[in-house]
N, C-alpha and C positions, 0 to 999 in steps of 0.2 A: 802100341801101334800109333796112338795119337802123338806120342812124344817123337817118334820117328818121322811122322808127317810134318810136324812143326820144325824139326831140324832140317829136313829137306827144303821146306819153304824158306827158311832163314838162309841157307846156303845159296839157293837160287836167287834170292833178293840181293845178296851180297855180290854175286857174280854179275847180276844185271847192273848194279851200281858201278861196278868196275869197268863195264863195257861202254857206259855212256860217256860222252865227252865232258870235259871239265866245265864249260860255260853253258850247259844246257838249261839250267834253272834260270840264269840271267836271260838267255835267248827266249825262253818261254814267257818270262815276265815282260820283256820288251814287245813280243808279239801280241800279247794280250792288251798291253797299253796302246799299241798301234791300232788294234781293232776297236777299242773303246773310243780313242780319239777320232778315228775315221767315222764311226757311228755318230759322234757328236756333230762333226762338220757336215755329214750327209743328211741327218734327220732332225736333230734338235735345233741347231742354229737357224736353218731356213724356216722352220715352223715358228720360232720366236720372232723372226723378222716379219712374217706374214701377220702374226697376231698384233705386233706393234703397228704395222701399217693400217690394219683395220681399226685399231684404237685411235690412230691419228685421223682417219676419215670420220669416225663417229664423233670425235671431239671438235672437228672443224665445221660441223653442221650448225647453221644459225637460221634465224627466221628469213625466209626468202630463198633458201637453198632448195634446189630440185634434187630429189633423192629417189633411189630404187631400193625397195626392201628385199629381204632374202626370199620373199614369196613372189617377187616379180612385179609388185605394185609400184607405179610411178606416182609421185606427188610433190607438192611444194610445201615446205615446212611453214606452218602458221603459228604454232605455239611450241615453245622450247622450254621444257622443264628439265630437272636433273636427269631422271631416268626415263621419262616419257616424252614423246614428241607427237604432236598432232599434225597430220598432213592433209592438205586439200587435194583430192584426187580428180577434181573437175566437177562442174555443174553443182557446186555447193556441197558435195559429198566429202565428209571429213572422216578420217580414221585416226584413232589413238593407238600408237604403237610404242613398243619398248625401243629405247635408243639402240640396243644391241641388235635389233632387227634391221637396221640400216646396212645395206650391203655396199652402196657406193653413192657418191654425188654425181649427178649427170649434168649439172649446170646451175645457173642461178647465182646467188650471192655466196661468196666464200667467207671464211672467218675474218679475213683482213679487210672485208668490205668491198672488194673488187668484183666485177662481173666475170663469171666463168661460163663461156659458151662451149662446153664440151659436146662434140657431135661425132 
């Protein structure tokens, strides 16, 4: 009984192979490559550009830059260490934050020393 079922499955598999067109494996492979390539250009590449832009913003911060943190706090950079930045938020209040917590620069001095009045 088992032998008969195996023979039937083998014959059906051979018939299925005979009915498929010749280039179906190549077409399937190209379709998968197209999907992977499209996913790269739709998801991975834009995300890498956003990450690079954020790194550029964080690296351009110098003493005197006005920044906004990811928490929405605005302040002026008064101390600039490697991974830690101290910002003056007004009236003598200072906050020590991680450099990666800086979301954007909103004005002040840029890395090239020029004044930036972003409004």
